[in-house]
C-alpha positions as semicolon CSV with decimal commas, in nm:
position;residue;x (nm);y (nm);z (nm)
1;X;0,474;-5,554;-0,860
2;X;0,541;-5,317;-1,164
3;X;0,458;-4,948;-1,061
4;X;0,320;-4,766;-1,380
5;X;0,449;-4,431;-1,490
6;X;0,130;-4,233;-1,441
7;X;0,315;-3,930;-1,598
8;X;0,232;-4,063;-1,937
9;X;-0,129;-4,061;-1,865
10;X;-0,350;-3,703;-1,930
11;X;-0,666;-3,585;-1,936
12;X;-0,628;-3,399;-2,275
13;X;-0,999;-3,306;-2,263
14;X;-0,981;-3,125;-1,956
15;X;-0,690;-2,881;-2,162
16;X;-0,890;-2,865;-2,468
17;X;-1,219;-2,772;-2,310
18;X;-1,031;-2,525;-2,060
19;X;-0,844;-2,343;-2,355
20;X;-1,166;-2,321;-2,569
21;X;-1,355;-2,182;-2,260
22;X;-1,086;-1,901;-2,259
23;X;-1,059;-1,824;-2,646
24;X;-1,407;-1,781;-2,629
25;X;-1,450;-1,531;-2,378
26;X;-1,591;-1,204;-2,551
27;X;-1,535;-0,923;-2,290
28;X;-1,182;-0,775;-2,269
29;X;-1,188;-0,652;-1,909
30;X;-1,223;-0,884;-1,613
31;X;-1,279;-0,832;-1,250
32;X;-1,093;-1,059;-1,008
33;X;-1,193;-1,087;-0,682
34;X;-0,960;-1,035;-0,371
35;X;-0,844;-1,376;-0,236
36;X;-0,801;-1,389;0,122
37;X;-0,749;-1,768;0,111
38;X;-0,824;-2,041;-0,191
39;X;-1,144;-2,156;-0,157
40;X;-1,203;-2,539;-0,249
41;X;-1,547;-2,576;-0,383
42;X;-1,726;-2,908;-0,313
43;X;-2,081;-2,945;-0,513
44;X;-2,363;-3,046;-0,317
45;X;-2,630;-3,005;-0,580
46;X;-2,916;-3,232;-0,570
47;X;-2,771;-3,438;-0,277
48;X;-2,928;-3,608;0,015
49;X;-2,757;-3,453;0,321
50;X;-2,611;-3,760;0,520
51;X;-2,487;-3,519;0,756
52;X;-2,839;-3,482;0,958
53;X;-2,934;-3,820;1,023
54;X;-2,889;-3,974;1,323
55;X;-2,877;-4,309;1,432
56;X;-3,020;-4,482;1,760
57;X;-2,841;-4,831;1,857
58;X;-2,711;-5,015;2,153
59;X;-2,328;-4,940;2,193
60;X;-2,266;-5,293;2,323
61;X;-2,323;-5,435;2,012
62;X;-2,053;-5,232;1,844
63;X;-1,770;-5,477;1,732
64;X;-1,413;-5,337;1,787
65;X;-1,142;-5,465;1,605
66;X;-0,776;-5,490;1,700
67;X;-0,524;-5,417;1,422
68;X;-0,162;-5,577;1,423
69;X;0,131;-5,474;1,233
70;X;0,263;-5,717;0,963
71;X;0,573;-5,800;0,730
72;X;0,400;-5,800;0,413
73;X;0,476;-5,548;0,171
74;X;0,258;-5,335;-0,058
75;X;0,236;-5,025;-0,241
76;X;0,024;-4,754;-0,113
77;X;-0,139;-4,522;-0,356
78;X;-0,336;-4,203;-0,252
79;X;-0,513;-3,961;-0,480
80;X;-0,665;-3,615;-0,410
81;X;-0,806;-3,284;-0,608
82;X;-0,878;-2,956;-0,571
83;X;-1,052;-2,629;-0,711
84;X;-0,994;-2,287;-0,676
85;X;-1,157;-1,954;-0,795
86;X;-0,935;-1,727;-0,988
87;X;-1,151;-1,450;-1,068
88;X;-1,502;-1,318;-1,137
89;X;-1,587;-1,191;-1,506
90;X;-1,922;-0,992;-1,585
91;X;-2,071;-1,275;-1,707
92;X;-1,916;-1,594;-1,482
93;X;-1,579;-1,699;-1,337
94;X;-1,229;-1,819;-1,362
95;X;-1,154;-2,126;-1,191
96;X;-0,883;-2,389;-1,191
97;X;-0,887;-2,730;-1,093
98;X;-0,580;-2,983;-1,026
99;X;-0,527;-3,358;-0,912
100;X;-0,242;-3,545;-0,741
101;X;-0,176;-3,930;-0,723
102;X;0,112;-4,013;-0,467
103;X;0,272;-4,366;-0,396
104;X;0,461;-4,513;-0,136
105;X;0,733;-4,797;-0,263
106;X;0,987;-4,960;-0,016
107;X;1,202;-4,644;0,014
108;X;1,039;-4,330;-0,107
109;X;0,714;-4,140;-0,215
110;X;0,648;-4,053;-0,575
111;X;0,398;-3,825;-0,727
112;X;0,242;-3,732;-1,040
113;X;0,051;-3,390;-1,068
114;X;-0,240;-3,345;-1,326
115;X;-0,289;-2,958;-1,414
116;X;-0,374;-2,713;-1,339
117;X;-0,672;-2,721;-1,567
118;X;-0,789;-2,370;-1,625
119;X;-1,167;-2,294;-1,731
120;X;-1,386;-1,973;-1,783
121;X;-1,760;-2,067;-1,693
122;X;-2,039;-1,909;-1,780
123;X;-2,414;-1,934;-1,807
124;X;-2,394;-1,994;-2,175
125;X;-2,127;-2,268;-2,160
126;X;-2,131;-2,434;-1,853
127;X;-2,385;-2,675;-1,948
128;X;-2,164;-2,755;-2,252
129;X;-1,848;-2,768;-2,055
130;X;-2,022;-3,024;-1,770
131;X;-2,181;-3,271;-2,029
132;X;-1,923;-3,258;-2,256
133;X;-1,682;-3,386;-1,961
134;X;-1,946;-3,627;-1,790
135;X;-1,973;-3,804;-2,144
136;X;-1,607;-3,803;-2,183
137;X;-1,482;-3,932;-1,851
138;X;-1,823;-4,115;-1,705
139;X;-1,939;-4,223;-2,039
140;X;-2,287;-4,026;-1,972
141;X;-2,532;-4,053;-2,246
142;X;-2,781;-3,821;-2,137
143;X;-2,743;-3,463;-1,998
144;X;-2,735;-3,344;-1,662
145;X;-2,871;-3,063;-1,518
146;X;-2,601;-2,806;-1,412
147;X;-2,575;-2,599;-1,099
148;X;-2,505;-2,225;-1,052
149;X;-2,181;-2,098;-1,197
150;X;-2,046;-2,054;-0,846
151;X;-2,102;-2,420;-0,792
152;X;-1,896;-2,565;-1,148
153;X;-1,543;-2,561;-1,002
154;X;-1,649;-2,842;-0,766
155;X;-1,852;-3,035;-1,048
156;X;-1,533;-2,984;-1,266
157;X;-1,327;-3,121;-0,968
158;X;-1,527;-3,418;-0,931
159;X;-1,489;-3,535;-1,281
160;X;-1,118;-3,486;-1,272
161;X;-1,109;-3,675;-0,925
162;X;-1,297;-3,965;-1,060
163;X;-1,100;-4,010;-1,394
164;X;-0,767;-4,040;-1,139
165;X;-0,945;-4,284;-0,949
166;X;-1,045;-4,456;-1,239
167;X;-0,689;-4,472;-1,354
168;X;-0,550;-4,630;-1,026
169;X;-0,837;-4,899;-1,052
170;X;-0,683;-5,051;-1,369
171;X;-0,339;-4,932;-1,379
172;X;-0,246;-5,082;-1,002
173;X;-0,180;-5,446;-0,903
174;X;-0,212;-5,602;-0,547
175;X;-0,207;-5,248;-0,397
176;X;-0,394;-5,055;-0,131
177;X;-0,547;-4,768;-0,316
178;X;-0,685;-4,473;-0,076
179;X;-0,979;-4,244;-0,188
180;X;-1,059;-3,892;0,021
181;X;-1,393;-3,917;0,078
182;X;-1,628;-4,185;0,114
183;X;-1,762;-4,527;-0,110
184;X;-2,129;-4,398;-0,069
185;X;-2,288;-4,335;-0,411
186;X;-2,470;-4,029;-0,437
187;X;-2,663;-3,906;-0,745
188;X;-2,478;-3,672;-1,023
189;X;-2,161;-3,624;-0,853
190;X;-2,090;-4,003;-0,790
191;X;-2,303;-4,227;-1,052
192;X;-2,372;-4,554;-0,881
193;X;-2,281;-4,744;-1,190
194;X;-1,957;-4,515;-1,237
195;X;-1,852;-4,623;-0,866
196;X;-1,938;-4,987;-0,926
197;X;-1,715;-5,010;-1,251
198;X;-1,413;-4,849;-1,084
199;X;-1,431;-5,068;-0,789
200;X;-1,500;-5,396;-0,961
201;X;-1,177;-5,315;-1,186
202;X;-0,965;-5,246;-0,895
203;X;-1,083;-5,580;-0,741
204;X;-1,001;-5,759;-1,051
205;X;-0,657;-5,662;-1,040
206;X;-0,617;-5,733;-0,676
207;X;-0,631;-5,407;-0,511
208;X;-0,837;-5,294;-0,229
209;X;-1,005;-4,926;-0,211
210;X;-1,011;-4,753;0,138
211;X;-1,167;-4,444;0,162
212;X;-1,106;-4,183;0,437
213;X;-1,356;-3,921;0,540
214;X;-1,187;-3,635;0,748
215;X;-1,558;-3,466;0,798
216;X;-1,886;-3,696;0,863
217;X;-2,139;-3,584;1,090
218;X;-2,294;-3,961;1,103
219;X;-2,416;-3,970;1,454
220;X;-2,468;-4,282;1,697
221;X;-2,623;-4,251;2,031
222;X;-2,598;-3,879;1,976
223;X;-2,235;-3,875;1,926
224;X;-2,029;-3,850;1,596
225;X;-1,932;-4,177;1,478
226;X;-1,559;-4,093;1,526
227;X;-1,594;-4,008;1,835
228;X;-1,709;-4,354;1,955
229;X;-1,360;-4,493;1,935
230;X;-1,170;-4,208;2,088
231;X;-1,104;-4,413;2,415
232;X;-1,012;-4,715;2,273
233;X;-0,632;-4,842;2,217
234;X;-0,476;-4,795;1,855
235;X;-0,445;-4,956;1,641
236;X;-0,805;-5,050;1,599
237;X;-1,132;-5,026;1,391
238;X;-1,474;-4,978;1,517
239;X;-1,738;-5,171;1,311
240;X;-2,043;-4,969;1,256
241;X;-2,179;-5,122;0,914
242;X;-2,455;-5,298;1,027
243;X;-2,647;-5,012;1,213
244;X;-2,563;-4,746;0,948
245;X;-2,683;-4,944;0,702
246;X;-3,009;-5,040;0,906
247;X;-3,075;-4,639;0,916
248;X;-2,984;-4,503;0,573
249;X;-2,977;-4,834;0,350
250;X;-3,330;-4,670;0,206
251;X;-3,180;-4,349;0,113
252;X;-2,801;-4,426;0,025
253;X;-2,606;-4,691;-0,166
254;X;-2,319;-4,814;0,037
255;X;-2,050;-4,955;-0,167
256;X;-1,818;-5,002;0,139
257;X;-1,795;-5,113;0,495
258;X;-1,864;-4,822;0,755
259;X;-1,571;-4,841;1,031
260;X;-1,451;-4,589;1,266
261;X;-1,087;-4,593;1,236
262;X;-0,803;-4,490;1,510
263;X;-0,499;-4,605;1,391
264;X;-0,251;-4,410;1,590
265;X;-0,263;-4,296;1,975
266;X;-0,388;-3,953;1,883
267;X;-0,692;-3,723;1,962
268;X;-0,830;-3,782;1,587
269;X;-1,027;-4,080;1,422
270;X;-1,190;-4,100;1,087
271;X;-1,448;-4,282;0,937
272;X;-1,324;-4,530;0,705
273;X;-1,497;-4,687;0,422
274;X;-1,334;-5,042;0,329
275;X;-1,490;-5,225;-0,030
276;X;-1,783;-5,426;0,074
277;X;-1,751;-5,675;-0,247
278;X;-1,427;-5,822;-0,079
279;X;-1,381;-6,069;0,178
280;X;-1,418;-5,894;0,536
281;X;-1,085;-5,998;0,668
282;X;-0,928;-5,912;0,338
283;X;-1,042;-5,551;0,410
284;X;-0,902;-5,557;0,724
285;X;-0,568;-5,699;0,632
286;X;-0,567;-5,403;0,376
287;X;-0,571;-5,159;0,652
288;X;-0,310;-5,373;0,853
289;X;-0,080;-5,351;0,549
290;X;-0,157;-4,992;0,546
291;X;-0,030;-4,891;0,845
292;X;0,254;-5,116;0,829
293;X;0,375;-4,999;0,498
294;X;0,295;-4,610;0,521
295;X;0,376;-4,345;0,779
296;X;0,047;-4,256;0,985
297;X;0,040;-3,972;1,174
298;X;-0,260;-3,868;1,392
299;X;-0,455;-4,144;1,261
300;X;-0,395;-4,035;0,905
301;X;-0,212;-4,171;0,611
302;X;0,102;-4,009;0,476
303;X;0,044;-4,093;0,116
304;X;-0,334;-3,928;0,124
305;X;-0,192;-3,649;0,327
306;X;0,098;-3,561;0,058
307;X;-0,172;-3,582;-0,211
308;X;-0,401;-3,317;-0,066
309;X;-0,095;-3,088;-0,027
310;X;0,033;-3,130;-0,348
311;X;-0,322;-3,061;-0,501
312;X;-0,368;-2,729;-0,323
313;X;-0,279;-2,400;-0,494
314;X;-0,054;-2,143;-0,349
315;X;-0,065;-1,793;-0,382
316;X;0,220;-1,761;-0,619
317;X;0,022;-2,023;-0,863
318;X;-0,269;-1,815;-0,842
319;X;-0,084;-1,518;-0,935
320;X;0,095;-1,699;-1,237
321;X;-0,207;-1,847;-1,357
322;X;-0,392;-1,481;-1,351
323;X;-0,073;-1,387;-1,553
324;X;-0,077;-1,649;-1,817
325;X;-0,445;-1,572;-1,869
326;X;-0,372;-1,210;-1,912
327;X;-0,064;-1,306;-2,159
328;X;-0,241;-1,572;-2,375
329;X;-0,572;-1,461;-2,349
330;X;-0,561;-1,102;-2,341
331;X;-0,791;-1,058;-2,060
332;X;-0,702;-0,760;-1,836
333;X;-0,769;-0,813;-1,443
334;X;-0,941;-0,564;-1,217
335;X;-0,948;-0,636;-0,879
336;X;-1,290;-0,538;-0,713
337;X;-1,307;-0,415;-0,350
338;X;-1,439;-0,639;-0,063
339;X;-1,772;-0,450;-0,008
340;X;-1,797;-0,595;0,358
341;X;-1,486;-0,491;0,474
342;X;-1,560;-0,135;0,343
343;X;-1,909;-0,145;0,490
344;X;-1,846;-0,322;0,824
345;X;-1,467;-0,270;0,879
346;X;-1,313;-0,502;1,134
347;X;-1,683;-0,669;1,163
348;X;-1,690;-0,763;0,825
349;X;-1,582;-1,118;0,895
350;X;-1,302;-1,322;0,763
351;X;-0,959;-1,444;0,839
352;X;-0,635;-1,317;0,956
353;X;-0,341;-1,471;1,052
354;X;-0,562;-1,796;1,085
355;X;-0,785;-1,591;1,359
356;X;-1,151;-1,551;1,300
357;X;-1,247;-1,212;1,295
358;X;-1,593;-1,135;1,449
């Protein structure tokens, strides 16, 4: 299989629109908020809340699938994205988004990072920015409602993530592709037609898409679905697809079969979605190829873990982006005090040295 050079591809419209949003900034003084830790926004505007549903079913009907290791070699691809708030302005905010593709071949891990792409989002330009990106990367012909400015970094990040998923779907062959999240289609963030097209493209090139959810609050018998597999011997899967779809089929669009996955003997397990349109045994075999070709620690693939780490922003990168904005766009930054700490002192909440202040 030929591994394509992803460095030759770039979402240039992110660069152009980001620079335009910065150049069109009118004010010369911006107030940046103190950053205790990078905030990754996950837009939930106009979504159904999957976390609040409860399923009741007979636990004896759950199908436990034992996984075995295989000698079959395959490439493993994973991707993730991140967004960060760089600062607040009098009429909006500065933010940056970045994405990473990581792939595992026979001897090493490789990666390509996209970004950071910096945006100045305001009430005046948010609709143009969002719908322009949706038009370019989703092929959307109709304008969609835009959320509050503070949710926009997550929306922009989501578009970048969908673009990267599309790139992998059409560039890879006979590979296992790992998504962060689920294969459940929502409304604006996850258009049904877009997800369907990407999975069809992946299938046509012999790829299998697997999606790992670190957080899901689907519950069965009053227990989180991931907890149902904790006492099973790894590696194994627990087939939850039938009962999940019986409960949620009228509300959500499931493009993947839903499993609980415990891939190594550990305290952690995850929700795993496998492309529904491929044969069930083919999907299970793809999971077996994953654990045989990738490093798996605490039931989580190393390829996807590296994609997450390489997408995150460090404190020095945040400072560098703030400096770039100041030098290239004439923006003077003024830090605003944390009013909660001023008013409440040590009772203002927050994290210090990874310990919660109450």
